[in-house]
C-alpha positions in Angstrom: 48.9 94.1 -97.9 46.9 92.6 -95.0 43.1 93.4 -95.0 41.8 94.3 -91.6 38.2 93.7 -90.6 37.5 97.4 -90.3 38.9 98.1 -93.8 36.8 99.8 -96.4 37.6 100.5 -100.1 39.3 103.7 -99.2 41.4 102.6 -96.3 42.6 99.5 -98.2 43.3 101.6 -101.4 45.4 104.1 -99.3 47.7 101.4 -98.0 48.0 99.7 -101.3 48.8 103.0 -103.0 51.5 103.8 -100.4 53.2 100.5 -101.1 53.0 100.9 -104.8 54.9 104.2 -104.5 57.7 102.2 -102.7 57.7 99.2 -105.0 57.5 101.1 -108.4 61.0 102.5 -108.5 62.6 99.1 -107.6 60.7 97.3 -110.3 61.5 99.9 -112.9 65.2 99.5 -112.0 64.9 95.7 -112.3 63.2 96.0 -115.7 65.9 98.4 -116.9 68.8 96.2 -115.8 67.0 93.1 -117.0 66.7 91.5 -113.5 63.0 91.1 -114.4 62.3 89.9 -117.9 59.4 88.6 -119.9 60.2 85.8 -122.4 57.9 83.4 -124.2 54.9 84.3 -122.0 56.8 83.7 -118.8 58.0 86.3 -116.3 61.6 85.7 -115.1 63.4 87.1 -112.0 67.2 86.7 -112.2 66.7 84.3 -115.1 64.3 82.0 -113.2 60.6 81.6 -113.8 58.5 83.6 -111.2 56.1 80.9 -109.8 54.7 82.9 -106.9 54.5 86.5 -106.0 57.8 88.2 -105.0 58.0 89.3 -101.5 60.2 92.4 -101.5 60.6 92.4 -97.7 62.4 89.1 -98.0 64.9 90.3 -100.7 
């Protein structure tokens, strides 16, 4: 989420909350089908370590 110069706590929180509602079902599905896993202190996506945040718009 980009932060605009005129953002305040409420406007930024609203945009983040809207995205959370879009992302949540996808992440739950990935956890259920083991696309995302947590093993030995490391988060994995499709069996590979997650080294930087996933960009859902690029998937």
